[in-house]
N, C-alpha and C positions, 0 to 999 in steps of 0.2 A: 707153882710155877712152872713155867713149861719150860722144857728139858730144848736145849740149843742145835738137837739137828732133828728136833719133830720136824720141819719143816720139809724135811728130807727123807722122811720112812715113804719106804714105798713108792718111792722114787729108782731110778738107775745112778746110781754115785760113782763116784774115782777114790780109791780110796789110796794111798802115799802111804807107804811106811819107810822104818828104815830100813840103809840101806838099796835107796831106792826102788825098790818092789813097789806095783801098782796093781790093784785091786783092782776088776767093776763088777756091780750086778749090782744089784739090790737090797736098799734096806731094809734090813724086816730090827733091829732091835740097835742099838746103843746104850749096853752100860757104863759104870766105870770097873768094869770088870775087862769088858773084849766089845770089840764088834762082827755079827754077825747080817755078814751078805749072799741070801739066793743070786747061786751063779748061775748059768746057764745050764752045767750038768751036776753041780752039786753046791752046798752048804759050806758057806767058804766064812774060818770066825778066827778071825786075830785081835791079840792083848793089848788094848786100848793102850799101853806102856810104847809099843812099836809102833802104834798110827800117829804120823808126822802133819795130814793133812784127810780133810772131807769134803770133795764140791760133787757138785752137781754134773754126773756125765753126757753131754750132747752127742752122742755121734757126725763125726764128718762128713760130710756124703761129698760123692766126687760126683759132678757134670761129664759126660763123655761125647 
């Protein structure tokens, strides 16, 4: 059985955690213990029990 987040792997995602903290980065791995993102300048590891949602991130573009 495929992992529910396998479709988002290697894509830009937005992770919301408890207390409304938002992380953005490339989803590298999601396991029972943590979610691992590759951000612009670092790696971010978020404990799974603190994750509220994970969604594909689509940057907004502004026209001037």
